[in-house]
DRENTI-593583 format. One record per residue (C-alpha): residue in three letters; x, y, z negated; chain. Coordinates in pm, 1 decimal. Example, Ala and Ser with C-alpha at 12.3 -4.5 7.8 and 13.67 -1.06 7.14 Angstrom:
<node><rest>ala</rest><px>1230.0</px><py>-450.0</py><pz>-780.0</pz><kette>A</kette></node>
<node><rest>ser</rest><px>1367.0</px><py>-106.0</py><pz>-714.0</pz><kette>A</kette></node>
***
This chain:
<node><rest>met</rest><px>-1319.7</px><py>-204.8</py><pz>1115.2</pz><kette>A</kette></node>
<node><rest>ser</rest><px>-1679.6</px><py>-170.8</py><pz>999.2</pz><kette>A</kette></node>
<node><rest>asp</rest><px>-1561.9</px><py>15.6</py><pz>686.9</pz><kette>A</kette></node>
<node><rest>arg</rest><px>-1680.4</px><py>376.4</py><pz>713.6</pz><kette>A</kette></node>
<node><rest>arg</rest><px>-1357.6</px><py>489.1</py><pz>553.5</pz><kette>A</kette></node>
<node><rest>val</rest><px>-1170.9</px><py>384.1</py><pz>867.9</pz><kette>A</kette></node>
<node><rest>ala</rest><px>-1381.9</px><py>606.6</py><pz>1092.6</pz><kette>A</kette></node>
<node><rest>ala</rest><px>-1341.5</px><py>892.7</py><pz>843.8</pz><kette>A</kette></node>
<node><rest>ile</rest><px>-962.6</px><py>898.1</py><pz>882.5</pz><kette>A</kette></node>
<node><rest>pro</rest><px>-858.2</px><py>1198.1</py><pz>1094.1</pz><kette>A</kette></node>
<node><rest>val</rest><px>-623.0</px><py>1156.0</py><pz>1389.2</pz><kette>A</kette></node>
<node><rest>gln</rest><px>-316.8</px><py>1375.7</py><pz>1431.0</pz><kette>A</kette></node>
<node><rest>asp</rest><px>-170.2</px><py>1219.5</py><pz>1744.0</pz><kette>A</kette></node>
<node><rest>cys</rest><px>206.9</px><py>1256.9</py><pz>1744.4</pz><kette>A</kette></node>
<node><rest>gly</rest><px>219.5</px><py>1236.1</py><pz>2122.2</pz><kette>A</kette></node>
<node><rest>glu</rest><px>445.2</px><py>932.2</py><pz>2155.3</pz><kette>A</kette></node>
<node><rest>asp</rest><px>444.8</px><py>776.2</py><pz>2499.0</pz><kette>A</kette></node>
<node><rest>leu</rest><px>314.5</px><py>434.0</py><pz>2587.2</pz><kette>A</kette></node>
<node><rest>val</rest><px>609.4</px><py>215.5</py><pz>2687.9</pz><kette>A</kette></node>
<node><rest>asp</rest><px>624.7</px><py>-114.3</py><pz>2875.2</pz><kette>A</kette></node>
<node><rest>val</rest><px>754.2</px><py>-388.4</py><pz>2643.9</pz><kette>A</kette></node>
<node><rest>arg</rest><px>852.0</px><py>-605.9</py><pz>2942.2</pz><kette>A</kette></node>
<node><rest>ala</rest><px>1157.7</px><py>-387.2</py><pz>2994.0</pz><kette>A</kette></node>
<node><rest>his</rest><px>1288.4</px><py>-439.0</py><pz>2641.6</pz><kette>A</kette></node>
<node><rest>gly</rest><px>1356.3</px><py>-807.7</py><pz>2590.1</pz><kette>A</kette></node>
<node><rest>leu</rest><px>1038.0</px><py>-933.8</py><pz>2429.1</pz><kette>A</kette></node>
<node><rest>arg</rest><px>881.7</px><py>-1255.6</py><pz>2554.5</pz><kette>A</kette></node>
<node><rest>val</rest><px>549.3</px><py>-1151.7</py><pz>2712.5</pz><kette>A</kette></node>
<node><rest>asp</rest><px>262.9</px><py>-1386.6</py><pz>2792.9</pz><kette>A</kette></node>
<node><rest>asp</rest><px>55.7</px><py>-1303.4</py><pz>3101.3</pz><kette>A</kette></node>
<node><rest>arg</rest><px>-286.4</px><py>-1438.8</py><pz>3000.0</pz><kette>A</kette></node>
<node><rest>lys</rest><px>-412.2</px><py>-1081.2</py><pz>2938.4</pz><kette>A</kette></node>
<node><rest>arg</rest><px>-236.4</px><py>-939.0</py><pz>3243.4</pz><kette>A</kette></node>
<node><rest>asp</rest><px>-421.5</px><py>-664.7</py><pz>3430.7</pz><kette>A</kette></node>
<node><rest>glu</rest><px>-343.4</px><py>-498.8</py><pz>3760.8</pz><kette>A</kette></node>
<node><rest>ala</rest><px>-207.5</px><py>-181.2</py><pz>3602.1</pz><kette>A</kette></node>
<node><rest>gly</rest><px>1.1</px><py>-367.7</py><pz>3343.7</pz><kette>A</kette></node>
<node><rest>ala</rest><px>-174.6</px><py>-185.0</py><pz>3060.3</pz><kette>A</kette></node>
<node><rest>tyr</rest><px>-170.5</px><py>-494.3</py><pz>2840.9</pz><kette>A</kette></node>
<node><rest>ala</rest><px>211.0</px><py>-479.9</py><pz>2814.3</pz><kette>A</kette></node>
<node><rest>his</rest><px>226.1</px><py>-124.4</py><pz>2678.4</pz><kette>A</kette></node>
<node><rest>val</rest><px>243.8</px><py>7.6</py><pz>2320.9</pz><kette>A</kette></node>
<node><rest>arg</rest><px>358.0</px><py>329.1</py><pz>2160.4</pz><kette>A</kette></node>
<node><rest>gln</rest><px>734.8</px><py>372.2</py><pz>2129.3</pz><kette>A</kette></node>
<node><rest>ser</rest><px>750.2</px><py>323.2</py><pz>1751.0</pz><kette>A</kette></node>
<node><rest>val</rest><px>540.8</px><py>6.3</py><pz>1773.6</pz><kette>A</kette></node>
<node><rest>leu</rest><px>789.5</px><py>-136.8</py><pz>2022.4</pz><kette>A</kette></node>
<node><rest>ser</rest><px>1078.5</px><py>-49.7</py><pz>1790.6</pz><kette>A</kette></node>
<node><rest>gln</rest><px>908.2</px><py>-231.0</py><pz>1505.8</pz><kette>A</kette></node>
<node><rest>leu</rest><px>841.4</px><py>-538.2</py><pz>1716.8</pz><kette>A</kette></node>
<node><rest>leu</rest><px>1206.3</px><py>-556.8</py><pz>1815.9</pz><kette>A</kette></node>
<node><rest>his</rest><px>1303.2</px><py>-525.5</py><pz>1449.7</pz><kette>A</kette></node>
<node><rest>ala</rest><px>1056.9</px><py>-800.7</py><pz>1355.1</pz><kette>A</kette></node>
<node><rest>gln</rest><px>1206.6</px><py>-1022.2</py><pz>1627.4</pz><kette>A</kette></node>
<node><rest>ser</rest><px>1548.5</px><py>-981.4</py><pz>1467.5</pz><kette>A</kette></node>
<node><rest>leu</rest><px>1412.2</px><py>-1100.8</py><pz>1132.8</pz><kette>A</kette></node>
<node><rest>leu</rest><px>1272.0</px><py>-1430.8</py><pz>1258.2</pz><kette>A</kette></node>
<node><rest>pro</rest><px>1451.6</px><py>-1760.8</py><pz>1192.3</pz><kette>A</kette></node>
<node><rest>thr</rest><px>1686.9</px><py>-1898.0</py><pz>1455.5</pz><kette>A</kette></node>
<node><rest>gly</rest><px>1491.7</px><py>-2074.4</py><pz>1728.3</pz><kette>A</kette></node>
<node><rest>val</rest><px>1170.7</px><py>-1876.2</py><pz>1675.3</pz><kette>A</kette></node>
<node><rest>leu</rest><px>1054.5</px><py>-1587.4</py><pz>1894.5</pz><kette>A</kette></node>
<node><rest>leu</rest><px>764.5</px><py>-1346.3</py><pz>1905.3</pz><kette>A</kette></node>
<node><rest>leu</rest><px>522.7</px><py>-1399.2</py><pz>2190.1</pz><kette>A</kette></node>
<node><rest>phe</rest><px>354.8</px><py>-1072.5</py><pz>2290.7</pz><kette>A</kette></node>
<node><rest>leu</rest><px>4.4</px><py>-1127.1</py><pz>2431.3</pz><kette>A</kette></node>
<node><rest>glu</rest><px>-163.7</px><py>-787.4</py><pz>2441.7</pz><kette>A</kette></node>
<node><rest>gly</rest><px>-95.4</px><py>-431.0</py><pz>2341.2</pz><kette>A</kette></node>
<node><rest>phe</rest><px>-274.1</px><py>-133.7</py><pz>2492.8</pz><kette>A</kette></node>
<node><rest>arg</rest><px>-634.3</px><py>-183.2</py><pz>2593.1</pz><kette>A</kette></node>
<node><rest>pro</rest><px>-804.7</px><py>96.3</py><pz>2791.2</pz><kette>A</kette></node>
<node><rest>pro</rest><px>-1103.8</px><py>242.9</py><pz>2602.8</pz><kette>A</kette></node>
<node><rest>ala</rest><px>-1347.3</px><py>131.4</py><pz>2874.3</pz><kette>A</kette></node>
<node><rest>leu</rest><px>-1228.9</px><py>-229.7</py><pz>2841.3</pz><kette>A</kette></node>
<node><rest>gln</rest><px>-1252.2</px><py>-212.6</py><pz>2462.9</pz><kette>A</kette></node>
<node><rest>arg</rest><px>-1609.5</px><py>-85.4</py><pz>2493.8</pz><kette>A</kette></node>
<node><rest>arg</rest><px>-1695.9</px><py>-378.2</py><pz>2720.5</pz><kette>A</kette></node>
<node><rest>tyr</rest><px>-1547.7</px><py>-630.6</py><pz>2477.2</pz><kette>A</kette></node>
<node><rest>phe</rest><px>-1740.5</px><py>-476.4</py><pz>2187.6</pz><kette>A</kette></node>
<node><rest>glu</rest><px>-2069.9</px><py>-472.6</py><pz>2374.6</pz><kette>A</kette></node>
<node><rest>glu</rest><px>-2027.2</px><py>-831.1</py><pz>2497.0</pz><kette>A</kette></node>
<node><rest>tyr</rest><px>-1955.7</px><py>-961.7</py><pz>2147.4</pz><kette>A</kette></node>
<node><rest>ser</rest><px>-2245.0</px><py>-758.6</py><pz>2002.7</pz><kette>A</kette></node>
<node><rest>asp</rest><px>-2478.1</px><py>-908.9</py><pz>2263.9</pz><kette>A</kette></node>
<node><rest>lys</rest><px>-2357.1</px><py>-1258.1</py><pz>2177.0</pz><kette>A</kette></node>
<node><rest>leu</rest><px>-2428.0</px><py>-1199.7</py><pz>1808.8</pz><kette>A</kette></node>
<node><rest>ala</rest><px>-2770.5</px><py>-1055.1</py><pz>1890.3</pz><kette>A</kette></node>
<node><rest>arg</rest><px>-2863.2</px><py>-1371.9</py><pz>2077.4</pz><kette>A</kette></node>
<node><rest>ser</rest><px>-2752.8</px><py>-1585.0</py><pz>1784.3</pz><kette>A</kette></node>
<node><rest>his</rest><px>-2921.2</px><py>-1363.3</py><pz>1523.7</pz><kette>A</kette></node>
<node><rest>pro</rest><px>-3236.5</px><py>-1216.5</py><pz>1682.5</pz><kette>A</kette></node>
<node><rest>asn</rest><px>-3362.6</px><py>-1088.3</py><pz>1345.2</pz><kette>A</kette></node>
<node><rest>trp</rest><px>-3060.3</px><py>-869.4</py><pz>1274.9</pz><kette>A</kette></node>
<node><rest>gln</rest><px>-3107.0</px><py>-493.4</py><pz>1289.2</pz><kette>A</kette></node>
<node><rest>ala</rest><px>-2875.5</px><py>-269.8</py><pz>1492.0</pz><kette>A</kette></node>
<node><rest>ala</rest><px>-2670.6</px><py>-169.2</py><pz>1187.4</pz><kette>A</kette></node>
<node><rest>glu</rest><px>-2620.2</px><py>-533.8</py><pz>1089.5</pz><kette>A</kette></node>
<node><rest>leu</rest><px>-2508.2</px><py>-622.2</py><pz>1441.2</pz><kette>A</kette></node>
<node><rest>arg</rest><px>-2260.8</px><py>-337.0</py><pz>1456.9</pz><kette>A</kette></node>
<node><rest>glu</rest><px>-2108.4</px><py>-425.4</py><pz>1119.6</pz><kette>A</kette></node>
<node><rest>ala</rest><px>-2075.8</px><py>-793.6</py><pz>1207.0</pz><kette>A</kette></node>
<node><rest>ala</rest><px>-1932.2</px><py>-723.0</py><pz>1552.3</pz><kette>A</kette></node>
<node><rest>ser</rest><px>-1683.4</px><py>-475.3</py><pz>1406.0</pz><kette>A</kette></node>
<node><rest>arg</rest><px>-1526.9</px><py>-744.4</py><pz>1189.7</pz><kette>A</kette></node>
<node><rest>phe</rest><px>-1386.6</px><py>-912.7</py><pz>1499.0</pz><kette>A</kette></node>
<node><rest>val</rest><px>-1394.6</px><py>-652.7</py><pz>1779.0</pz><kette>A</kette></node>
<node><rest>ser</rest><px>-1318.9</px><py>-290.6</py><pz>1696.3</pz><kette>A</kette></node>
<node><rest>pro</rest><px>-1567.2</px><py>-22.6</py><pz>1803.3</pz><kette>A</kette></node>
<node><rest>pro</rest><px>-1406.1</px><py>161.3</py><pz>2096.8</pz><kette>A</kette></node>
<node><rest>glu</rest><px>-1378.3</px><py>495.0</py><pz>1918.3</pz><kette>A</kette></node>
<node><rest>ile</rest><px>-1153.6</px><py>352.4</py><pz>1643.3</pz><kette>A</kette></node>
<node><rest>ala</rest><px>-990.9</px><py>57.2</py><pz>1819.3</pz><kette>A</kette></node>
<node><rest>pro</rest><px>-616.0</px><py>30.4</py><pz>1743.1</pz><kette>A</kette></node>
<node><rest>his</rest><px>-552.8</px><py>-133.2</py><pz>2081.7</pz><kette>A</kette></node>
<node><rest>ser</rest><px>-696.5</px><py>169.7</py><pz>2264.1</pz><kette>A</kette></node>
<node><rest>ala</rest><px>-452.6</px><py>391.2</py><pz>2076.8</pz><kette>A</kette></node>
<node><rest>gly</rest><px>-153.4</px><py>181.6</py><pz>2183.1</pz><kette>A</kette></node>
<node><rest>ala</rest><px>-106.8</px><py>106.5</py><pz>1813.5</pz><kette>A</kette></node>
<node><rest>ala</rest><px>-196.3</px><py>-263.3</py><pz>1799.3</pz><kette>A</kette></node>
<node><rest>val</rest><px>-44.1</px><py>-584.0</py><pz>1926.7</pz><kette>A</kette></node>
<node><rest>asp</rest><px>-163.7</px><py>-941.1</py><pz>1947.3</pz><kette>A</kette></node>
<node><rest>val</rest><px>131.2</px><py>-1170.7</py><pz>1886.3</pz><kette>A</kette></node>
<node><rest>thr</rest><px>213.2</px><py>-1526.9</py><pz>1788.3</pz><kette>A</kette></node>
<node><rest>leu</rest><px>525.9</px><py>-1740.6</py><pz>1760.1</pz><kette>A</kette></node>
<node><rest>val</rest><px>700.5</px><py>-1968.1</py><pz>2011.1</pz><kette>A</kette></node>
<node><rest>asp</rest><px>1015.4</px><py>-2175.7</py><pz>2016.1</pz><kette>A</kette></node>
<node><rest>tyr</rest><px>1298.7</px><py>-2106.3</py><pz>2257.8</pz><kette>A</kette></node>
<node><rest>glu</rest><px>1131.1</px><py>-2323.8</py><pz>2521.8</pz><kette>A</kette></node>
<node><rest>gly</rest><px>820.6</px><py>-2107.0</py><pz>2507.2</pz><kette>A</kette></node>
<node><rest>arg</rest><px>598.4</px><py>-2356.4</py><pz>2325.2</pz><kette>A</kette></node>
<node><rest>glu</rest><px>353.8</px><py>-2189.8</py><pz>2087.2</pz><kette>A</kette></node>
<node><rest>leu</rest><px>390.8</px><py>-2290.5</py><pz>1725.5</pz><kette>A</kette></node>
<node><rest>asp</rest><px>97.4</px><py>-2435.6</py><pz>1535.0</pz><kette>A</kette></node>
<node><rest>met</rest><px>-92.5</px><py>-2144.1</py><pz>1380.3</pz><kette>A</kette></node>
<node><rest>gly</rest><px>-407.2</px><py>-2334.8</py><pz>1287.8</pz><kette>A</kette></node>
<node><rest>thr</rest><px>-619.6</px><py>-2206.8</py><pz>1576.1</pz><kette>A</kette></node>
<node><rest>arg</rest><px>-566.1</px><py>-2039.3</py><pz>1909.3</pz><kette>A</kette></node>
<node><rest>val</rest><px>-508.7</px><py>-1665.5</py><pz>1942.1</pz><kette>A</kette></node>
<node><rest>asn</rest><px>-835.1</px><py>-1476.5</py><pz>2000.2</pz><kette>A</kette></node>
<node><rest>ala</rest><px>-1052.6</px><py>-1756.3</py><pz>1862.7</pz><kette>A</kette></node>
<node><rest>ser</rest><px>-1363.9</px><py>-1599.3</py><pz>1711.9</pz><kette>A</kette></node>
<node><rest>pro</rest><px>-1480.2</px><py>-1677.5</py><pz>1357.0</pz><kette>A</kette></node>
<node><rest>glu</rest><px>-1758.9</px><py>-1885.3</py><pz>1508.6</pz><kette>A</kette></node>
<node><rest>glu</rest><px>-1530.3</px><py>-2088.4</py><pz>1735.6</pz><kette>A</kette></node>
<node><rest>ser</rest><px>-1257.5</px><py>-2143.0</py><pz>1475.0</pz><kette>A</kette></node>
<node><rest>his</rest><px>-1492.0</px><py>-2194.4</py><pz>1179.7</pz><kette>A</kette></node>
<node><rest>gly</rest><px>-1308.3</px><py>-1915.0</py><pz>1002.3</pz><kette>A</kette></node>
<node><rest>ala</rest><px>-956.5</px><py>-2042.7</py><pz>1073.0</pz><kette>A</kette></node>
<node><rest>cys</rest><px>-880.2</px><py>-1716.8</py><pz>1259.1</pz><kette>A</kette></node>
<node><rest>tyr</rest><px>-871.7</px><py>-1535.1</py><pz>925.1</pz><kette>A</kette></node>
<node><rest>thr</rest><px>-510.6</px><py>-1476.9</py><pz>827.0</pz><kette>A</kette></node>
<node><rest>asp</rest><px>-545.0</px><py>-1636.2</py><pz>482.8</pz><kette>A</kette></node>
<node><rest>ala</rest><px>-803.2</px><py>-1898.1</py><pz>580.6</pz><kette>A</kette></node>
<node><rest>pro</rest><px>-824.6</px><py>-2200.7</py><pz>350.9</pz><kette>A</kette></node>
<node><rest>gly</rest><px>-781.9</px><py>-2551.9</py><pz>482.3</pz><kette>A</kette></node>
<node><rest>leu</rest><px>-488.8</px><py>-2486.4</py><pz>717.2</pz><kette>A</kette></node>
<node><rest>ser</rest><px>-221.4</px><py>-2750.0</py><pz>758.1</pz><kette>A</kette></node>
<node><rest>asn</rest><px>107.8</px><py>-2691.6</py><pz>579.2</pz><kette>A</kette></node>
<node><rest>arg</rest><px>276.3</px><py>-2630.6</py><pz>913.7</pz><kette>A</kette></node>
<node><rest>ala</rest><px>23.8</px><py>-2368.1</py><pz>1025.6</pz><kette>A</kette></node>
<node><rest>arg</rest><px>39.5</px><py>-2197.9</py><pz>686.3</pz><kette>A</kette></node>
<node><rest>thr</rest><px>419.4</px><py>-2186.4</py><pz>701.7</pz><kette>A</kette></node>
<node><rest>asn</rest><px>419.3</px><py>-2048.3</py><pz>1055.5</pz><kette>A</kette></node>
<node><rest>arg</rest><px>171.9</px><py>-1776.5</py><pz>962.2</pz><kette>A</kette></node>
<node><rest>ala</rest><px>384.9</px><py>-1685.8</py><pz>662.6</pz><kette>A</kette></node>
<node><rest>thr</rest><px>689.1</px><py>-1655.8</py><pz>890.8</pz><kette>A</kette></node>
<node><rest>leu</rest><px>500.8</px><py>-1425.2</py><pz>1127.8</pz><kette>A</kette></node>
<node><rest>lys</rest><px>364.5</px><py>-1218.6</py><pz>839.6</pz><kette>A</kette></node>
<node><rest>ser</rest><px>701.9</px><py>-1182.0</py><pz>670.1</pz><kette>A</kette></node>
<node><rest>ala</rest><px>877.5</px><py>-1048.5</py><pz>979.2</pz><kette>A</kette></node>
<node><rest>leu</rest><px>604.9</px><py>-811.6</py><pz>1098.3</pz><kette>A</kette></node>
<node><rest>ser</rest><px>531.3</px><py>-674.8</py><pz>751.0</pz><kette>A</kette></node>
<node><rest>ala</rest><px>899.6</px><py>-609.7</py><pz>687.4</pz><kette>A</kette></node>
<node><rest>ala</rest><px>913.3</px><py>-418.8</py><pz>1016.7</pz><kette>A</kette></node>
<node><rest>gly</rest><px>630.4</px><py>-187.6</py><pz>905.6</pz><kette>A</kette></node>
<node><rest>leu</rest><px>323.0</px><py>-329.9</py><pz>1078.2</pz><kette>A</kette></node>
<node><rest>ile</rest><px>2.6</px><py>-430.1</py><pz>900.3</pz><kette>A</kette></node>
<node><rest>asn</rest><px>-231.6</px><py>-717.7</py><pz>969.4</pz><kette>A</kette></node>
<node><rest>tyr</rest><px>-605.4</px><py>-708.1</py><pz>1027.8</pz><kette>A</kette></node>
<node><rest>pro</rest><px>-711.5</px><py>-997.7</py><pz>801.2</pz><kette>A</kette></node>
<node><rest>thr</rest><px>-979.1</px><py>-1146.8</py><pz>1028.1</pz><kette>A</kette></node>
<node><rest>glu</rest><px>-717.3</px><py>-1212.3</py><pz>1300.3</pz><kette>A</kette></node>
<node><rest>phe</rest><px>-381.1</px><py>-1364.1</py><pz>1211.7</pz><kette>A</kette></node>
<node><rest>trp</rest><px>-240.1</px><py>-1241.0</py><pz>1545.3</pz><kette>A</kette></node>
<node><rest>his</rest><px>-345.3</px><py>-873.2</py><pz>1521.3</pz><kette>A</kette></node>
<node><rest>trp</rest><px>-89.7</px><py>-623.6</py><pz>1385.2</pz><kette>A</kette></node>
<node><rest>ser</rest><px>-78.5</px><py>-248.0</py><pz>1407.5</pz><kette>A</kette></node>
<node><rest>phe</rest><px>98.8</px><py>72.1</py><pz>1314.3</pz><kette>A</kette></node>
<node><rest>gly</rest><px>-13.2</px><py>434.0</py><pz>1326.4</pz><kette>A</kette></node>
<node><rest>asp</rest><px>-387.9</px><py>379.9</py><pz>1381.4</pz><kette>A</kette></node>
<node><rest>arg</rest><px>-677.1</px><py>468.3</py><pz>1152.5</pz><kette>A</kette></node>
<node><rest>tyr</rest><px>-688.9</px><py>126.0</py><pz>985.5</pz><kette>A</kette></node>
<node><rest>trp</rest><px>-314.7</px><py>144.9</py><pz>918.0</pz><kette>A</kette></node>
<node><rest>ala</rest><px>-359.4</px><py>492.0</py><pz>768.7</pz><kette>A</kette></node>
<node><rest>leu</rest><px>-633.4</px><py>369.8</py><pz>534.4</pz><kette>A</kette></node>
<node><rest>gln</rest><px>-439.4</px><py>64.4</py><pz>421.7</pz><kette>A</kette></node>
<node><rest>thr</rest><px>-114.4</px><py>256.7</py><pz>366.9</pz><kette>A</kette></node>
<node><rest>arg</rest><px>-285.9</px><py>560.7</py><pz>214.5</pz><kette>A</kette></node>
<node><rest>gln</rest><px>-171.3</px><py>802.5</py><pz>482.1</pz><kette>A</kette></node>
<node><rest>pro</rest><px>-364.6</px><py>1129.0</py><pz>526.9</pz><kette>A</kette></node>
<node><rest>ala</rest><px>-410.6</px><py>1080.4</py><pz>902.6</pz><kette>A</kette></node>
<node><rest>ala</rest><px>-355.9</px><py>838.5</py><pz>1186.7</pz><kette>A</kette></node>
<node><rest>leu</rest><px>-54.5</px><py>897.0</py><pz>1409.0</pz><kette>A</kette></node>
<node><rest>tyr</rest><px>-223.1</px><py>769.3</py><pz>1724.8</pz><kette>A</kette></node>
<node><rest>gly</rest><px>-566.9</px><py>814.9</py><pz>1877.2</pz><kette>A</kette></node>
<node><rest>pro</rest><px>-726.7</px><py>670.7</py><pz>2192.2</pz><kette>A</kette></node>
<node><rest>val</rest><px>-527.6</px><py>735.0</py><pz>2508.3</pz><kette>A</kette></node>
<node><rest>glu</rest><px>-531.0</px><py>645.3</py><pz>2875.5</pz><kette>A</kette></node>
<node><rest>leu</rest><px>-247.2</px><py>485.5</py><pz>3063.6</pz><kette>A</kette></node>
<node><rest>pro</rest><px>-81.9</px><py>752.7</py><pz>3283.8</pz><kette>A</kette></node>
***
């Protein structure tokens, strides 16, 4: 997200509503639950694509939805907290270096796909709800995971690599794109999606939950 070309993409918000995925048959984890239930919302087309991706998974494997919409104020807090952590670890870095490094893992609030209702954090589970081996936990930072959070990280076990390939195949076929520093992060309609798919504008911009 530190690429200036992402910020340069215009937004032509199509006005789709945020919808609650809990009412539509997806398995939803509650570790990111908030009082307003914002975490369980995405734009309507994103939900449709997730349901399509679910139908493409092998028998016995399900999507586990962890987080969708993230209010802009919360996204700003996450970005600032991670930037502060990096600043403590790298006291010689200049402001521009800190922003670029932080943006690789936490999107700046003004371009964050989650704050547009365009992004989802997902992984895979079996029918008993047990998470499949993906090589590292969801939301593990590059520092914590020693780079294993990157979608195509080297050194993964064969099982983790296969499970990531299964996730990627279903979500890509449904029309979502992955942010390559986070195997769990997929989006549609945001600025990063527009850049990667060569669209003239993003379909969704930052919104607030009604």
